[in-house]
C-alpha positions as CSV (number, residue, x, y, z in Angstrom):
1,M,30.2,3.4,-9.3
2,A,30.2,4.9,-11.7
3,D,30.3,8.6,-12.3
4,Q,26.8,10.4,-13.4
5,A,27.1,11.9,-16.4
6,P,26.2,15.3,-15.7
7,P,22.7,16.3,-17.0
8,R,22.4,18.8,-20.5
9,H,20.6,21.3,-18.2
10,P,19.6,21.5,-14.5
11,P,17.6,18.4,-13.7
12,R,13.9,18.8,-14.2
13,I,11.3,16.2,-12.2
14,L,8.2,16.2,-13.1
15,I,5.5,15.8,-9.8
16,V,2.1,14.0,-11.6
17,D,0.0,13.8,-8.4
18,L,-1.3,15.6,-5.0
19,L,2.1,16.1,-2.6
20,G,-1.2,16.9,-0.3
21,L,-5.1,16.4,0.1
22,A,-5.7,19.2,2.8
23,P,-8.1,22.3,1.4
24,A,-5.6,24.9,1.0
25,A,-6.9,28.6,1.6
26,D,-7.0,28.5,-2.5
27,G,-9.4,26.1,-3.3
28,G,-7.0,24.0,-4.4
29,T,-5.1,21.1,-2.2
30,D,-2.5,21.4,0.0
31,H,1.2,21.6,-1.1
32,S,3.3,23.6,0.9
33,A,4.8,21.6,3.4
34,A,6.5,19.2,0.2
35,Q,7.1,22.7,-1.5
36,R,9.4,24.0,2.0
37,H,10.9,20.9,1.7
38,V,12.1,20.6,-2.7
39,E,13.3,24.4,-1.5
40,A,14.8,23.1,2.2
41,R,17.4,20.6,0.0
42,G,17.7,23.2,-3.1
43,G,15.2,22.6,-5.6
44,V,13.4,24.7,-7.2
45,F,9.4,24.3,-7.2
46,H,6.9,25.2,-9.9
47,I,3.8,24.8,-10.1
48,G,3.1,24.5,-13.6
49,S,5.0,23.6,-16.7
50,A,8.6,23.2,-17.5
51,R,7.7,23.2,-21.6
52,G,8.5,27.2,-23.1
53,L,10.7,27.9,-19.9
54,A,14.7,28.3,-20.6
55,A,16.7,26.6,-18.7
56,P,18.3,28.0,-15.3
57,Q,22.3,28.6,-15.0
58,D,22.3,28.8,-11.1
59,G,22.4,24.3,-11.5
60,R,19.2,23.7,-8.7
61,P,16.7,21.5,-9.6
62,Q,13.6,22.3,-11.4
63,F,10.5,20.2,-10.3
64,H,7.5,21.3,-11.8
65,Y,3.8,20.6,-10.0
66,L,1.2,19.0,-12.9
67,P,-1.0,17.4,-10.6
68,M,-4.1,17.1,-12.8
69,L,-2.3,15.4,-15.4
70,S,-4.3,11.8,-15.9
71,T,-4.8,10.8,-19.6
72,E,-2.1,9.0,-21.8
73,A,-2.6,11.8,-24.3
74,E,-2.1,14.6,-22.0
75,L,0.8,12.7,-20.2
76,L,2.4,11.1,-24.0
77,A,2.5,15.7,-24.7
78,E,4.1,17.2,-21.2
79,A,6.6,14.0,-21.0
80,G,6.9,11.4,-24.3
81,D,10.1,13.7,-25.4
82,G,12.3,14.0,-22.7
83,L,11.5,17.0,-21.1
84,Y,11.9,15.5,-17.3
85,D,14.6,13.5,-16.0
86,A,12.6,11.6,-13.5
87,V,8.4,11.3,-12.3
88,I,7.1,11.3,-8.3
89,A,3.8,10.0,-9.0
90,A,1.2,8.4,-6.9
91,A,-1.8,7.1,-9.4
92,T,-1.3,8.4,-11.8
93,I,-0.6,5.8,-14.5
94,L,2.8,6.8,-17.0
95,P,2.5,5.6,-20.2
96,A,5.4,3.4,-21.4
97,G,6.6,6.3,-24.1
98,C,6.6,8.9,-21.3
99,R,10.6,9.5,-21.0
100,F,12.2,10.3,-17.7
101,D,15.5,8.7,-18.1
102,R,17.1,8.8,-14.7
103,G,14.7,7.7,-12.6
104,G,11.0,7.9,-10.9
105,V,9.1,7.4,-7.4
106,R,6.2,5.9,-6.9
107,I,4.5,7.6,-3.2
108,G,3.5,4.0,-2.2
109,A,4.5,0.7,-2.3
110,G,3.7,-1.0,-6.2
111,T,4.9,0.6,-9.3
112,G,2.3,-1.3,-11.9
113,N,0.9,2.3,-12.4
114,M,4.6,3.5,-13.0
115,R,4.9,2.0,-17.3
116,S,7.0,4.3,-18.1
117,A,10.2,2.2,-21.2
118,S,12.5,4.3,-19.2
119,W,12.9,1.5,-16.1
120,G,11.7,-1.1,-18.0
121,G,7.6,-0.8,-16.8
122,G,6.1,-1.3,-13.9
123,D,8.4,-3.8,-12.7
124,G,11.8,-2.3,-13.0
125,A,12.5,-4.8,-15.3
126,G,15.6,-3.0,-17.8
127,G,16.0,0.5,-18.9
128,V,18.5,3.4,-18.2
129,A,17.1,5.0,-14.2
130,P,16.0,3.5,-12.0
131,L,12.1,2.7,-10.3
132,M,11.7,3.9,-6.7
133,N,8.8,3.8,-4.6
134,T,8.1,4.6,-0.5
135,P,6.8,0.7,0.6
136,G,5.7,1.2,4.5
137,I,4.0,5.1,3.7
138,N,0.5,4.4,3.1
139,A,0.5,0.6,4.1
140,R,-1.1,0.9,8.1
141,A,-3.8,3.7,6.1
142,T,-4.9,0.8,3.6
143,A,-4.5,-2.4,6.3
144,Q,-6.9,-0.1,8.5
145,M,-9.4,0.5,5.3
146,A,-9.5,-2.8,5.0
147,M,-10.7,-3.8,7.7
148,K,-12.9,-1.3,8.0
149,A,-14.7,-2.6,5.0
150,L,-15.3,-6.2,6.5
151,L,-16.3,-4.2,10.0
152,R,-18.6,-2.0,7.1
153,V,-20.8,-5.7,6.3
154,R,-19.7,-8.6,8.9
155,P,-20.4,-9.0,11.4
156,D,-24.1,-7.3,10.0
157,L,-25.8,-6.3,12.2
158,P,-27.8,-3.1,10.7
159,V,-26.5,-0.4,12.8
160,E,-28.4,2.7,10.6
161,E,-32.1,0.6,10.9
162,L,-31.5,-0.2,14.5
163,N,-30.5,3.7,15.1
164,R,-34.0,5.1,13.5
165,L,-36.2,2.3,15.1
166,V,-34.5,3.6,18.7
167,G,-34.4,7.3,17.9
168,E,-38.3,6.5,17.0
169,G,-39.3,5.2,19.5
170,R,-40.1,1.8,18.4
171,F,-38.6,-1.2,19.5
172,D,-38.6,-3.0,22.9
173,T,-35.4,-4.8,23.5
174,G,-36.6,-7.4,25.3
175,R,-38.8,-8.6,22.8
176,D,-37.2,-7.2,18.9
177,L,-34.1,-7.8,20.2
178,V,-34.2,-11.8,18.6
179,R,-35.4,-10.5,15.0
180,Y,-31.4,-9.2,14.8
181,P,-28.8,-12.1,15.0
182,T,-25.6,-11.0,14.2
183,A,-22.0,-13.5,14.6
184,K,-18.6,-11.8,16.1
185,L,-15.5,-11.6,14.2
186,E,-14.1,-13.8,16.6
187,G,-12.9,-17.2,15.0
188,Q,-13.6,-16.5,12.2
189,V,-11.4,-16.8,9.1
190,M,-9.4,-14.1,7.1
191,A,-7.5,-14.8,4.0
192,V,-4.5,-12.3,3.2
193,I,-3.3,-12.9,-0.3
194,G,0.8,-12.1,0.6
195,Y,2.8,-11.0,3.3
196,G,4.5,-7.2,2.2
197,N,3.8,-4.1,4.8
198,I,0.0,-3.6,3.9
199,G,-1.3,-7.9,4.1
200,R,1.3,-7.6,7.2
201,E,-0.9,-5.4,8.5
202,V,-3.9,-6.9,7.8
203,A,-3.4,-9.9,9.2
204,K,-2.7,-8.7,12.4
205,L,-5.6,-6.2,12.4
206,A,-8.3,-9.2,11.8
207,R,-5.9,-10.9,14.2
208,A,-6.9,-8.4,16.9
209,F,-10.3,-9.3,16.2
210,G,-9.4,-12.8,17.0
211,M,-10.0,-14.3,13.2
212,Q,-7.7,-17.1,12.5
213,V,-5.1,-15.6,10.0
214,R,-4.2,-17.5,6.8
215,I,-1.8,-15.9,4.3
216,F,-0.5,-17.3,1.2
217,A,3.0,-16.1,-0.2
218,R,6.0,-17.5,-0.7
219,A,7.5,-20.6,0.8
220,R,10.4,-18.7,1.8
221,H,8.5,-16.5,4.1
222,R,6.4,-19.4,6.0
223,D,8.9,-19.9,8.8
224,W,8.7,-16.2,9.2
225,I,5.0,-16.3,9.3
226,E,3.9,-18.7,11.3
227,S,6.9,-17.5,13.6
228,E,4.0,-14.7,14.5
229,G,1.1,-16.9,14.9
230,F,-0.1,-16.8,11.5
231,D,-0.7,-19.7,9.1
232,H,1.2,-20.3,5.6
233,A,-0.9,-21.1,2.7
234,A,1.0,-22.6,-0.4
235,T,-1.6,-21.7,-2.9
236,P,-4.0,-18.7,-3.1
237,V,-6.8,-21.8,-3.5
238,A,-5.6,-22.6,-0.5
239,A,-5.4,-19.7,1.9
240,A,-9.3,-19.0,0.7
241,R,-10.5,-22.4,1.5
242,G,-13.4,-22.4,3.5
243,A,-12.0,-18.6,4.4
244,H,-14.8,-15.7,5.8
245,A,-12.8,-13.0,4.6
246,I,-10.4,-12.6,1.9
247,S,-8.3,-9.9,1.4
248,V,-5.2,-9.3,-1.2
249,H,-2.0,-7.3,-1.1
250,T,0.1,-8.9,-4.0
251,G,0.4,-6.0,-6.4
252,L,0.5,-6.2,-9.8
253,G,4.1,-8.3,-10.6
254,P,6.0,-8.6,-13.7
255,M,4.4,-7.7,-17.1
256,G,4.1,-11.1,-19.5
257,P,3.6,-11.1,-23.1
258,A,-0.2,-12.2,-21.5
259,G,-0.4,-9.1,-19.1
260,Y,0.2,-8.5,-15.2
261,A,1.9,-12.0,-13.8
262,N,-1.2,-11.9,-10.8
263,A,-3.9,-9.9,-12.7
264,G,-7.3,-12.3,-12.3
265,L,-5.3,-14.0,-9.3
266,I,-8.8,-14.2,-7.5
267,G,-10.7,-15.8,-9.6
268,A,-13.4,-18.7,-9.7
269,E,-11.0,-21.1,-8.2
270,V,-10.1,-18.8,-5.3
271,M,-13.9,-17.5,-4.5
272,A,-15.1,-21.3,-5.0
273,A,-12.9,-21.7,-2.1
274,L,-14.7,-19.5,0.4
275,A,-17.5,-20.1,2.8
276,P,-20.4,-19.1,1.6
277,G,-21.3,-15.6,1.8
278,A,-17.6,-14.5,2.2
279,V,-16.6,-11.1,2.0
280,V,-13.7,-10.8,-1.0
281,I,-11.9,-7.1,-0.6
282,N,-9.2,-5.6,-3.0
283,Y,-8.0,-2.6,-2.0
284,D,-4.5,-3.7,-4.2
285,R,-5.0,-3.4,-7.4
286,G,-8.7,-3.5,-9.8
287,E,-6.6,-6.0,-12.2
288,L,-5.8,-8.8,-9.2
289,V,-9.8,-9.5,-9.0
290,D,-11.2,-11.9,-12.4
291,V,-14.5,-9.4,-12.5
292,A,-16.5,-11.8,-14.4
293,A,-15.8,-14.6,-11.9
294,L,-16.8,-12.2,-9.2
295,G,-19.9,-11.5,-10.6
296,A,-21.3,-15.0,-11.1
297,A,-19.8,-15.1,-6.9
298,L,-22.1,-12.0,-6.3
299,A,-25.3,-13.9,-8.2
300,S,-25.1,-17.0,-6.8
301,G,-24.3,-16.1,-3.5
302,Q,-20.8,-17.5,-2.6
303,V,-19.0,-14.2,-2.1
304,G,-21.6,-11.9,-0.4
305,H,-20.4,-8.8,-0.2
306,A,-17.4,-7.1,-2.5
307,A,-15.4,-3.8,-1.8
308,I,-13.0,-3.0,-4.1
309,D,-10.1,0.1,-4.3
310,A,-9.3,1.6,-7.2
311,D,-8.4,3.9,-10.1
312,L,-11.3,5.7,-12.1
313,F,-10.1,8.9,-14.9
314,R,-12.5,10.7,-16.1
315,D,-11.4,12.9,-19.7
316,A,-12.1,16.5,-18.5
317,T,-13.2,17.0,-22.2
318,S,-15.1,14.7,-23.2
319,G,-16.2,12.3,-19.6
320,A,-14.7,8.7,-21.0
321,L,-13.7,6.7,-18.3
322,S,-11.0,4.3,-18.0
323,G,-8.9,2.5,-15.3
324,P,-8.8,-0.9,-13.3
325,M,-12.1,0.2,-12.4
326,L,-14.0,0.4,-15.3
327,P,-15.2,-2.8,-15.6
328,Y,-17.1,-3.5,-12.3
329,L,-19.3,-0.5,-13.2
330,S,-20.6,-3.8,-15.3
331,L,-21.6,-5.0,-11.7
332,L,-24.0,-2.9,-10.3
333,P,-26.4,-3.2,-12.1
334,A,-27.4,-6.5,-10.4
335,H,-25.1,-6.0,-6.9
336,A,-25.1,-2.3,-6.5
337,A,-26.6,-3.3,-2.4
338,R,-23.5,-5.8,-2.4
339,L,-20.9,-3.9,-4.1
340,S,-18.4,-0.6,-2.1
341,L,-16.7,0.7,-5.0
342,L,-14.1,3.6,-4.2
343,P,-12.0,5.1,-7.0
344,H,-8.1,3.9,-5.2
345,A,-9.2,6.6,-2.2
346,A,-8.3,4.0,0.5
347,A,-4.7,5.0,0.9
348,D,-4.8,8.6,-0.2
349,T,-6.9,10.3,1.8
350,D,-4.9,11.5,4.9
351,H,-3.2,14.5,4.5
352,P,0.3,13.7,6.6
353,T,0.3,10.3,4.7
354,R,0.6,11.8,1.5
355,V,2.5,14.6,2.9
356,A,5.6,12.1,4.1
357,G,5.7,10.0,1.5
358,A,6.0,13.3,-1.0
359,I,9.2,14.5,0.6
360,Q,10.5,11.2,0.7
361,A,9.7,10.4,-2.7
362,I,11.8,14.2,-3.1
363,D,14.6,12.7,-0.5
364,Q,14.8,9.8,-3.4
365,I,14.8,11.6,-6.2
366,L,17.2,13.8,-5.3
367,D,19.6,11.6,-4.1
368,A,19.3,9.3,-7.8
369,L,20.0,12.6,-9.5
370,Q,22.5,14.1,-7.3
371,K,24.7,11.0,-5.6
372,G,23.5,8.3,-8.0
373,V,22.1,6.7,-4.6
374,V,19.2,4.6,-5.2
375,R,16.8,4.0,-2.1
376,N,13.9,0.8,-2.5
377,L,15.2,-0.5,-5.7
378,K,12.3,-1.8,-7.6
379,G,13.7,-4.5,-9.8
380,D,16.9,-3.5,-11.8
381,L,20.1,-1.2,-11.0
382,P,21.1,0.4,-13.9
383,T,24.6,1.4,-15.1
384,G,26.1,4.2,-13.0
385,Y,24.4,4.0,-9.8
386,T,24.0,2.6,-5.7
387,D,22.0,0.3,-4.3
388,G,21.4,2.6,-0.7
389,G,19.1,-0.3,0.6
390,P,16.0,0.1,1.5
391,T,14.2,2.8,4.2
392,R,11.9,1.7,6.9
393,I,9.0,2.8,8.5
394,A,9.6,1.9,13.3
395,G,7.6,-1.7,13.4
396,M,6.7,-1.8,10.1
397,G,8.6,-4.5,6.9
398,S,11.6,-6.2,7.9
399,V,13.9,-5.7,10.7
400,S,18.1,-5.0,9.5
401,G,21.1,-5.2,10.6
402,A,20.9,-1.2,10.8
403,D,18.0,-1.4,12.4
404,L,19.6,-3.7,15.5
405,A,22.7,-1.6,15.7
406,V,20.0,2.1,16.4
407,L,18.7,-0.1,19.1
408,A,22.2,-1.2,20.7
409,A,23.2,2.0,20.2
410,A,19.9,3.7,22.5
411,G,20.6,1.0,25.0
412,Q,16.8,-1.0,23.8
413,L,18.8,-4.1,23.7
414,D,20.7,-4.0,27.1
415,R,16.6,-3.0,28.0
416,L,15.5,-6.0,26.0
417,R,18.1,-8.5,27.5
418,A,17.2,-7.5,31.3
419,L,13.9,-7.7,30.5
420,A,14.2,-11.8,29.2
421,A,16.4,-12.1,32.4
422,E,13.3,-10.7,34.7
423,L,11.0,-13.7,32.3
424,T,13.3,-16.4,32.7
425,A,13.6,-15.7,36.9
426,E,9.9,-16.1,37.0
427,L,9.5,-19.1,34.5
428,D,12.4,-20.7,37.1
429,S,10.6,-20.1,40.2
430,R,6.3,-19.9,39.3
431,S,6.3,-18.7,42.8
432,N,4.5,-15.6,41.8
433,P,1.9,-15.9,38.8
434,E,0.4,-12.1,38.4
435,A,4.3,-11.4,38.4
436,L,5.0,-13.5,35.8
437,L,2.4,-12.5,33.6
438,M,3.3,-9.1,34.4
439,A,6.8,-10.1,33.1
440,C,5.2,-11.9,29.6
441,N,3.6,-8.4,29.4
442,R,6.7,-5.5,29.7
443,L,8.8,-8.1,27.3
444,A,6.0,-8.3,24.6
445,A,5.6,-5.0,24.9
446,H,9.1,-3.6,24.8
447,L,9.5,-5.6,21.1
448,R,6.7,-3.9,20.0
449,A,7.9,-0.4,20.9
450,C,11.6,-1.8,19.1
451,G,9.5,-2.5,16.8
452,L,11.4,-6.3,16.5
453,E,8.4,-7.9,14.9
454,G,8.5,-9.5,11.6
455,R,11.0,-10.8,10.2
456,Y,15.1,-10.5,9.6
457,S,16.5,-8.7,6.3
458,D,19.2,-7.3,5.3
459,Q,17.7,-6.5,2.1
460,G,14.3,-5.1,3.0
């Protein structure tokens, strides 16, 4: 690894999103856990801008917390001149003109909002600085909210109406229940677009409800997808064919001359392939769905309900709205009853998850600044840095050789061997069906506890 050039001042890190979501005593939100972590790692935590402050002489990293920055003009005014060496962001869209010449971390998985030219834009292709993310941190929260969006409308039992009728004493189960037919999710088809951390978690939840899960992903993932008991689809249309619900989790993809590669991925052809009245869930990026095609599908009844979670920003002075949610607002006059619109809240309203993501982002940015080690790299590795590989949450993402080494050292692989031997003995004997099923359960439970599910990769 080439030596890192010493900074011209103690490194300055801009933080442009909330580091905690629980209410604080001062009426704001609680960022105390992240502040303590910064200080434990030898940094200094400031609330406010570095602009106009004298550079400290002790060399300690300086973190500047400005979570209310949101508009392009505000961000360029604060960070368009290279005042900050690095940035930590979550949902805020960083314009290309913002400069962070020693790195950026996105709290979460997708990096389409990290558009600084310092690392070549949202896909990290080029530039002088590394782009990183914190994959898996909010995957389970997002997947659970996506499943909740489906359960809110399917099965379509009118819970509130029935609650009212029961409360008023105006319901007779024997006579009236027949007027409220419903259908279970079991046996229906869920199409999942993408086999990353979130897509895989959605697939597992859908399977838990007895749904048949069909996953669109690159062909190299096919064997792994099928090894987990899911169906692989070669195209989004093939995944959607006859599906009763579709949930998209691919990210925006690289930026090209015509825009992001995956913009409009869920378009008219995909929606036409769905079962009539299907549910469309986009808790990834607003741009992934063709809004005009969605409007037409809602009007025809081809799509029965759509749940969208995308950023919406409001200028504090003018009230002007912006962000990828904005086009969906045009659908409200005609389809409000069949739309659920969230302001990119599905993964961002759980305080412990945000705190865990913030702490991981702080560690990653400090490792890049102080050691030149980049973890969870997105895109190209700039000159002078070493790729430290991915981080992994237990039970999520790829299993690596390092994970297996940890399990071996803890004796967990020996336990796995013993359980497998027990199951083999019961299969050979077949004399005690109850013992056979018990052995199956114990082996499956141990595999889950060890996180030995999914695919193997030392590259994440």
